[in-house]
C-alpha positions in Angstrom: 20.3 69.1 -206.6 21.0 71.3 -203.6 23.2 70.4 -200.6 21.5 70.6 -197.2 22.4 73.7 -195.3 24.5 75.2 -198.0 22.6 78.0 -199.6 19.9 80.4 -198.9 18.3 82.5 -201.4 17.1 85.9 -200.5 15.1 88.7 -202.3 12.4 91.4 -201.8 8.9 90.9 -203.3 7.8 93.3 -205.7 4.5 94.1 -203.8 4.2 95.9 -200.5 2.0 95.4 -197.6 0.9 98.1 -195.2 -0.6 98.9 -191.8 -2.5 102.0 -190.6 -0.9 104.5 -188.4 -3.2 104.7 -185.3 -2.4 108.3 -184.6 -2.6 109.9 -188.2 -5.0 107.3 -189.8 -2.0 107.0 -192.6 -1.6 103.9 -194.3 2.0 102.9 -193.9 3.4 100.8 -196.7 6.2 98.2 -195.8 8.6 96.1 -197.9 8.5 92.3 -197.7 11.7 90.4 -197.3 11.3 86.8 -198.6 14.2 84.1 -198.3 14.1 80.1 -198.9 16.4 77.1 -198.5 16.6 75.6 -201.9 17.3 72.0 -200.7 13.8 71.7 -199.0 12.1 74.7 -200.2 11.6 75.8 -196.6 10.2 79.5 -196.8 10.7 82.9 -194.6 8.9 86.5 -195.0 9.4 89.4 -192.8 8.2 92.9 -193.3 10.5 95.9 -192.8 10.1 99.7 -193.3 12.4 99.7 -196.3 14.9 98.2 -198.6 17.6 100.2 -197.3 20.8 98.6 -195.8 19.8 98.6 -192.2 16.6 97.1 -192.8 17.7 94.5 -195.1 20.5 93.2 -192.6 17.8 93.3 -189.9 15.5 91.1 -191.9 18.6 88.4 -192.8 19.3 88.3 -189.0 15.7 87.5 -188.2 15.5 84.8 -190.9 18.5 83.2 -189.7 17.1 83.4 -186.1 14.0 81.8 -187.2 15.9 79.0 -189.1 17.8 78.3 -186.0 21.3 78.2 -187.8 23.4 79.6 -190.6 24.0 78.5 -194.2 27.5 78.8 -195.9 26.2 80.7 -198.7 23.6 83.6 -199.1 22.6 84.0 -202.7 21.0 87.5 -203.3 19.7 89.5 -206.0 21.8 92.5 -207.2 20.0 94.7 -204.6 21.8 98.0 -203.7 21.5 97.0 -200.1 24.0 94.1 -200.7 25.9 95.0 -203.9 27.8 98.3 -204.4 28.8 97.5 -208.0 27.3 94.5 -210.1 29.7 92.4 -212.4 29.5 89.2 -214.1 32.2 87.6 -212.2 33.4 89.8 -209.4 30.6 92.0 -208.0 31.5 94.7 -205.3 29.6 93.7 -201.7 28.3 96.5 -199.5 31.0 96.5 -196.4 28.2 96.0 -193.9 27.1 92.9 -195.9 30.5 91.7 -195.6 30.7 92.4 -191.8 27.5 90.6 -191.2 29.1 87.8 -193.3 32.3 87.9 -191.0 29.8 88.0 -187.9 27.7 84.8 -188.9 30.4 83.1 -190.9 28.6 83.3 -194.1 29.7 84.4 -197.7 27.4 86.2 -200.1 27.2 85.4 -203.8 24.9 87.9 -205.8 23.1 86.4 -208.8 24.8 87.1 -212.0 23.1 90.1 -214.0 20.6 89.2 -216.4 20.4 85.6 -215.1 17.1 84.9 -213.9 17.6 80.9 -213.5 19.9 81.8 -210.5 17.1 83.0 -208.4 14.1 81.0 -209.8 13.7 79.4 -206.4 13.3 82.4 -204.3 11.0 84.2 -207.2 8.8 81.0 -206.8 8.7 81.6 -203.1 7.5 85.2 -203.7 4.8 84.0 -205.9 3.8 81.5 -203.1 4.0 84.3 -200.5 1.5 86.4 -202.7 -0.9 83.5 -202.7 -0.6 82.0 -199.3 0.2 85.4 -197.2 -1.0 88.4 -199.2 -4.2 86.9 -200.3 -5.3 85.6 -197.0 -4.6 88.7 -194.9 -5.9 91.0 -197.8 -9.2 92.0 -195.7 -7.3 92.3 -192.4 -6.5 95.8 -191.1 -3.3 96.1 -189.1 -2.4 98.8 -186.7 1.4 98.4 -186.4 4.3 96.7 -188.0 4.8 94.3 -185.1 0.9 93.1 -185.6 1.6 92.7 -189.3 4.5 90.7 -188.9 2.7 88.4 -186.4 0.3 87.6 -189.1 2.8 87.1 -191.9 4.8 84.8 -189.7 1.6 82.8 -188.9 0.8 82.3 -192.6 4.3 81.3 -193.8 4.2 78.8 -190.7 0.9 77.5 -192.3 2.4 77.3 -195.7 5.5 75.4 -194.4 3.3 73.0 -192.5 1.3 72.2 -195.6 1.8 68.8 -197.3 3.6 69.2 -200.6 2.0 68.0 -203.9 3.1 64.5 -204.8 5.0 64.3 -201.9 4.2 62.5 -198.5 5.7 65.4 -196.4 5.7 68.9 -195.8 8.6 71.4 -196.1 8.7 71.9 -192.3 9.0 68.1 -191.8 11.8 68.1 -194.6 13.7 70.9 -193.1 13.7 69.4 -189.8 14.9 65.8 -191.1 17.4 67.0 -193.6 18.7 70.6 -193.3 18.4 71.8 -189.9 21.4 69.8 -188.5 23.3 70.8 -191.6 23.1 74.7 -190.6 26.1 76.2 -188.7 25.2 77.4 -185.1 24.1 81.1 -184.5 26.5 83.3 -182.7 25.7 84.2 -179.3 24.9 87.9 -180.2 22.6 88.7 -183.3 24.3 91.0 -185.7 23.3 94.9 -185.4 24.7 97.4 -188.1 26.6 100.1 -186.3 26.5 103.9 -187.1 29.2 106.5 -185.6 28.8 110.2 -185.0 30.7 112.6 -182.8 28.2 115.1 -180.7 28.9 117.8 -178.2 27.1 117.2 -174.6 24.6 120.2 -174.4 24.3 122.6 -171.5 21.0 120.6 -170.2 23.1 117.4 -170.2 22.0 115.6 -173.4 23.2 114.8 -176.9 20.6 115.2 -179.9 20.7 112.4 -182.3 19.4 114.2 -185.5 18.6 111.0 -187.4 16.1 109.9 -184.4 15.0 113.6 -183.9 15.5 112.5 -179.9 17.6 113.6 -177.2 19.5 111.0 -175.0 20.9 112.0 -171.6 24.5 112.0 -170.5 25.8 112.0 -166.8 26.2 115.8 -166.0 29.9 115.8 -165.1 30.5 115.5 -169.0 28.4 118.7 -170.1 30.4 120.5 -172.7 32.6 117.4 -173.6 32.9 116.0 -177.0 31.4 112.5 -177.2 31.5 109.4 -179.6 28.1 107.9 -180.4 27.7 104.3 -181.7 24.2 103.3 -182.3 22.5 100.3 -183.8 19.0 99.6 -184.6 18.2 99.0 -180.9 20.9 100.5 -178.8 22.5 104.1 -178.4 25.9 104.0 -176.6 27.9 107.1 -175.5 31.6 107.4 -175.1 33.7 109.9 -173.8 37.6 109.8 -174.2 37.0 106.0 -174.9 34.8 105.1 -171.8 31.3 104.2 -172.1 29.5 106.6 -169.9 25.7 106.0 -171.1 23.6 103.3 -172.8 20.0 103.9 -173.8 17.5 101.8 -175.7 17.1 103.7 -179.3 14.0 105.7 -179.5 12.9 107.2 -183.0 10.7 110.4 -182.7 10.6 113.9 -180.9 11.4 113.5 -177.4 13.7 112.9 -174.5 15.2 109.6 -173.1 16.9 110.0 -169.7 18.2 108.6 -166.4 17.7 110.0 -163.2 21.4 109.4 -162.1 22.7 111.4 -165.1 21.0 114.8 -163.9 22.3 117.2 -161.4 19.8 118.5 -158.7 19.1 121.5 -160.5 18.3 119.7 -163.7 16.0 117.2 -162.4 13.1 119.9 -163.2 13.3 118.6 -166.8 11.3 115.6 -166.1 8.3 117.8 -164.8 8.4 120.2 -167.6 5.0 120.6 -169.4 2.9 123.5 -170.9 1.5 124.2 -167.4 4.8 124.2 -165.8 5.9 127.2 -168.1 2.7 129.0 -167.8 2.8 128.8 -164.1 6.5 129.7 -164.1 5.9 132.9 -166.5 2.9 133.9 -164.4 5.2 134.7 -161.2 7.0 137.3 -163.1 4.8 138.4 -166.1 1.1 138.4 -166.9 1.7 139.1 -170.4 4.5 136.4 -170.8 1.9 134.0 -169.2 -0.6 134.9 -171.7 2.1 134.6 -174.6 3.1 131.2 -173.6 -0.4 130.1 -173.0 -1.2 131.0 -176.6 1.7 129.6 -178.1 1.0 126.0 -176.5 -2.3 126.3 -177.7 -1.0 127.1 -181.3 1.0 123.9 -180.9 -2.0 122.0 -180.0 -4.2 123.1 -182.9 -1.1 122.1 -185.2 -0.8 118.7 -183.5 2.8 119.3 -182.4 4.4 118.0 -179.1 4.5 120.9 -176.4 8.1 119.8 -175.7 8.8 121.4 -179.6 8.7 125.1 -177.6 10.4 124.2 -174.1 13.6 125.7 -175.2 11.6 128.8 -176.5 10.2 129.2 -173.1 13.6 129.3 -171.4 14.7 131.5 -173.8 11.7 134.1 -173.2 12.1 133.6 -169.3 15.7 134.7 -169.8 14.7 137.8 -171.7 12.2 138.7 -168.7 15.1 138.7 -166.1 17.3 141.0 -168.4 14.6 143.6 -169.3 13.1 146.4 -167.7 9.6 145.2 -166.7 7.5 147.9 -168.5 9.6 147.2 -171.6 9.1 143.3 -171.4 5.5 143.6 -170.8 5.0 145.9 -174.0 7.1 143.4 -176.0 5.1 140.5 -175.0 1.8 142.3 -175.9 3.1 143.0 -179.2 4.1 139.4 -179.8 0.5 138.4 -178.7 -0.9 140.7 -181.3 1.2 139.4 -184.1 0.8 135.7 -182.9 4.7 135.4 -183.0 5.6 132.7 -180.9 9.2 132.7 -181.1 12.2 133.9 -178.8 14.0 135.7 -181.5 11.0 138.0 -182.4 10.7 138.9 -178.7 14.0 139.6 -178.3 13.8 142.1 -181.6 10.8 143.8 -180.2 12.7 144.4 -177.1 15.7 145.6 -179.0 13.5 147.9 -181.0 11.8 149.4 -177.9 15.0 149.9 -176.0 16.5 151.7 -179.3 13.4 154.0 -179.6 13.8 155.1 -176.1 17.6 155.9 -176.4 16.6 158.1 -179.7 13.9 159.9 -177.8 16.5 160.8 -174.9 18.8 161.8 -177.5 16.3 164.3 -179.3 15.7 165.6 -175.6 19.5 165.9 -175.0 20.0 167.8 -178.1 17.1 170.3 -177.7 17.2 171.1 -173.9 14.5 173.3 -172.3 16.4 176.6 -170.7 16.1 176.4 -166.9 17.4 180.0 -166.0 15.0 182.7 -167.6 16.7 185.8 -165.9 18.8 186.8 -168.7 15.9 186.2 -171.4 14.6 189.5 -173.0 10.8 189.7 -172.4 8.4 192.1 -174.2 9.2 195.1 -172.1 12.7 195.2 -173.7 11.2 196.3 -176.9 9.3 199.1 -175.3 
C-alpha cells in the first residue's frame, strides 16, 4: 500500500512521438515524459524535445502544475538527467535536480540499479500511454509541439476519467477524493533552470547568445561593457556590474530581439534593415556594389537562408566603399560578381590586390624613367 501524496514515479517512455515542421516538412521526433501517483494510479504525460536535463526538469514542473501540488518524494529511473552516478545505496544526484527539489520541497530517490520492481507502476503507466494515447493519435498529423501536447493531455484526461476495472470509480475521482489534499502546495513561481555566461555588449547594442543563435538588445549606454547573462527556458536577463539592465523573452533561432528604448537615435535604423534597404543604400554610391548586394541576397534566398545573415557583410562592404578610390572599388565589385564571391573579406582582398598592382606599376615607371631633356643626346649626325 502507498501513502497518499507521498510518492510520484517518473520516467520517459521508450517510444517517441512526432510532429511535422511546417517550414521544412521534416518530422521532428520528441520524447514522452510519463508520471504516476502510485496511491491512486493517476497518470500524466508530456512531450518534450529531448531527455536533456533542461527538458526533463521542465516536464516535472508541468507535471506538478497539472497535479496542483507536490509529493514528498520523486522516484526516478537512473536517468542521466537526474543521476550523475548510480549506486545501490547512495546515488549521486544532478545538482540541478537537487536545486529543483529545494525549490519545490521534495526529495528524489532513484530506483535501485537492476531492480525493475521499484518502478513497475510507472512502467505499467507507460504501457497504458501506448494504448490510450499513442494508438489513438497515430493517424493524426500535428504541426507543432504545442498542438501535439494538447492532444496528449486530452487523451490522458480521458484515461484518468475512465472507470477502472472492478472498481466503481475512476483514477481522477480517486485522486481528488484521496490524494489531492495530501500534496504540498505549489510555490508561487514555477522552477526554471538557470544558465550563466559573460558576454561583451557589441557596438550595435546587442549581445549574441550563441546557444540560441539570437541577438538581444542592451541599453546603448552600455555598449562595449562586459555583461553577465542569466537565462532560463523562457527568459533572458542581462546584468551590468550586478544591476539588471534588460529582460527579454527567450527566442531560439537566428534573429534579433530588441526594445526601442535600448537604441540610440543612430541605431534605430536596425529595425528597418532589409535586403531592399541595403540595395537602395548601395545604389547611392556604387552601381556595381548594388548589383553585388542584389546577387548576394538572391543567393541567400535560393539557399533558404534569412536575409539578416548578410546584414553585417553589407555594412562591411559599405565601409570598404567609403575608404576605396571609386574606380578601384567598382573594379573589385565586378570581380566579386564574376566569381560569385559574396563576402566582405573577398572584396577587401581584391581591393588590396588592385592597390598593390598599381603600386608595382608605379614602381616600374620610376625605375625606368623616360628622359625629358634630349639636347645632349647624340643623334645619327654624330657618327657621320
